[in-house]
N, C-alpha and C positions, 0 to 999 in steps of 0.2 A: 566817233565823230567827232571833228571840232568843234570849236566854241561858237566859232564863222561861220559851217554852216545848222550847229543846232538855233540862232537868231532866225537865221533866213527860215522857217518855218511860222507859221501863224498859226499858235497854237490855240488861239479863241476860237477860231474856224473849228478845225479841227477836236474840240473837243465837243461840236454839238453834229460829231459826221453822222448820219445812217445809213450808208452808203458803203455794203464790205463786200470781199468772198473770204470765198473758203477754198483752197483748191487741197484736194486730200479728202475722201471720203471713205475710210477706212473703217472700225472698230469703233478710234476715238474719236476722228474730225467728221460723219458719220449723224450723231449727236450731239458735239459741238459746234456745228453749225445749225441744227433742229434750231437751238434753244437763242442764239440768234437772232432767227428768226421769228421765235416765240416772241422773243422781246423788241421785236421793233422794228430791226433791224431789215435792209433792204440790201436780201443777201442773192448772189447768186453765189453759185456753184460751178470746180471743176474737177473732174475723176476720169484715168487713164482712161476703166469701163463704163461708158459709157450708159451702157442699165444699171449701173449703179444711179448714177446722176438721175437720170430720170424714176428709178424710186424717189430718191431722193424729194424730188420738187410736186411728185406726188401725194405725197406722207405731209413733207412742212409747206407747201407754194413753191415764194423764193423764184428764179430763175438756174437754167444752166447754160455754157458757153462750149465749143465743140474744140479750144484752142483755153492753153494757161491765159495765155495777151490779151484774147477775149474775153472773159473771165474774169480780168480785173478795171475793165477800160472804167474809168469817174469812180472807181471806187478809193474811200475816202484810209481806210483802214483793210490789208488785204494779209488773212491770216493762210498759213500754209499747217500739216503735220501730214507725208510723208514717211516714206518705212526707211533712208541712212542719206549718209549724206550725196552718196552719187545719187539716188533720187528728187535729191536736196538742188543739186545741181543742174542739172536737169529742165525742172519747174519752174526753174526762179532763170536759170544764165542761159536756158537752149533758145533757139532761133526763133521759137514764138512763147518762151518764156513769160513770164511771171514779170522781172525788170522790164524786156523789151513792149511791156502796157499799160504800167502804173505811171501815175501824174504824177508830177512836180506835189514835193510837200509829203503824198501820201506816206501812209506807213507800213512796213513789210515787216509783220509778228512771226516766225517761224515760231513752230510745237511740237515739230522731229525731235524723236532724241533723237545727237548726233556729234559732233566733233567740234570741239571748240574752235577747232583750225578753220572748220568753213566755214563757222559763224566769223568770226572774223573776216573772215575771205570776201564773206557777202556782204560784210557790214561795211569793207570798204569802196566794195561794189556800188554801195547806195549812196556811201558820201558822196561818195563821182555824178551820180544822176540825182542829186538832191534828193532821197528821199529818207524816211525817217524809217530804221528797223532794233528788232529786238528781238533776240537768239528765248525760248522762252518756253522751255521743256516742262511736259507735266507729268502730275501720280498720282495714281490713285486711280488704272483701271479701267475696264469697258464699264462696272456700274462705278464708278466717279463722273466718268461722261454721260452717262444715260442720265445717273440724278445733278447729274450737276453739280457734284462733289471733288471738285482738280484742287489739287494742291500745283500753283504758278510761281517757278524759279524763274526772274528774270534778268537776263544780265543786257546793261544799254544806257543811253542815256536817261535823265530824271524825266524832265522836257516828255518825251518821246513815251515814255511810259505812262507818263499821267494822262499823258490826251488819250492810249487805249485802254488803260485799266475800267476803265466802267463796262468795257463791249466784254472783255476777256473775266469780270464779272457776269457774265450770264451761263458760265458753266466753272465756275470756279469758287470750292469753300474761304478759299485762300491765295494769294497773292503777293509780291515780296519779291524787289529789286533791291539785290542784294553786291550788286557792283555793275562794270563796264561790259562793256561786249563780252559771250566767251562766257560768263557768270554764272548763267544759266542754267550750260554745258554741263561747267561742273561740277556746279553742283547735282545734275540727277545722278553722276557719276556719283558722286558718294551716298545719294539714293541708294542706288545700285549693288553700289557696293552691304554697303549696310545689310540691304535683303536680304543679300544672296545669304551672308551669314545670317543673319536670324531664321534665316529656314531651313540650311541645313541644322542649324541648334535644334528645331525640333522636330526635323526627321531623327535626327537621333533620339530621341529623347523619349521618341511616339516609340519606334526598332526599338529602344530600352524597356522601354515598360508593355510592352508587349512582351517581350520575351523571358522576364521576371513573373509571368502571370498575372501585371493589375488590372482592373476593367480602366482605362487610357481615359477615358472620356469623365468620370469621376476626378481620377486625377487636377484634369482637365484643369476641370470645375475648382480646381483648391489654388493650383500652385498662379492661371488665370488671370485670380485677384490681387496677387504679388508681385516681383518685380523682374518674375519670367515671364508676366504676360507683354500682349504684343498684339497686334494688327492681324499677325498672321495666322500665333494661336485662336485666335480668337475665330477666326474666318475660315480658317483653311484644313483646322482639326480636323472636322470630322470627315467635312472627305478623304484627307490620307487617311486615314485609318476605313474608311470605304474602299480605296482602291480609286475614285474618280476624280480623272485631271483635264475635268471639259471646261473648268473653271476658269477665269484670270491670262494672262503672262506667259504667251507660248514660252521654252525655252528656246526656241532657237533665234528670239527677239531678245531672250535673256542675255543667249550668249556676244550677240552680236553688240550688245550694250555695254557686257562688260573687258570686250576686245577694245571697245574704247578704254577706259575704263584703266583699265593693263597698258595699253598704250602709253594716255594721256601721264601714263604711272611714272613712266622712264623715261619722261620726257620732264619730268620735271621731278625728278629723285625720290618718289617714295615707292615703300615698299609695303606690299601687301600679297606676303605668303599664302591668306586664308581664301582670296580675294579668287588667285591665281587655282590654288586646288579646288572652289570649287566649281570655279569654271575650268576645269577638266570633271566635273562627275557630273557636273551636268552634258558635256562630253556622252560621257559612257552612255545618258540617260536617250542623249539623240540616237547612239548605233540600240539601244534595243526599240528605236520606233518610238520616243517622244518625240521626236522634234517641233510635233504643235501639241504637247500637252503641257498644262501650265506648268509657273517654276516650283509650286508645291514636292513636282515628281521626283527627287532625289530621293524620296520617302523605299521609289522603285528597285536602285540600287543597292538595297540595305537590305531586303527580303530574299 
């Protein structure tokens, strides 16, 4: 966003805003919107499946709307958390989309994990409409959303971020502005690249330990205290050893995210051999019926 457009915003007014909207009530958006309502914000929600929105209102209060445009009417901040680039374009740019209903100087905060390309596209449109825009993908999974412990990676203008930060803190343990629009999505790609490598390493270690006849629970108790320790090891090794994969982030969504990262890597000249390999391992898991298993299911292809 240009300095001229940034200066048009009345940021003192925005710092006092209480009326917000939340578009997309999936496993992440549902509790995130709930945290906003519980914190005292006046929240209006929209979801393509109307029954999900009705359930949210029954649980948290607030209001629901029949279209994205109606949901964002008179809101100071609009939060979006949907599936992918196409979903995002539909709910934001469609004839009854978010941009057709937002008032001047309001801010769109996009929590979707999407491409940096679509983030820049939406930011350009927002600038033309005298709106603020932040790309702000999250990490922490469903548990992080429920417990209000998400990490948020943000791209955009400093003043826009400062105006929306307090609202995002309702469901975050940490958030940081990392650069201009697109930086949040690029950071999320780094996050997913790291996770893919860590899970594959953990899967191979557990596979090795089982074949070696070791008590993997006892081994993990030791090695988790050293340099090998990770969130994945602490939170997923037991369910992996038990062959349970109904926790956390689904393989289908991880492949979507890794595809975004690999595409961006081609554009910026990065070489990601491990990420490309693990992506194909996830393809094996999908073929074996694990599309909705969580990402720790990489162990299944080694068993």
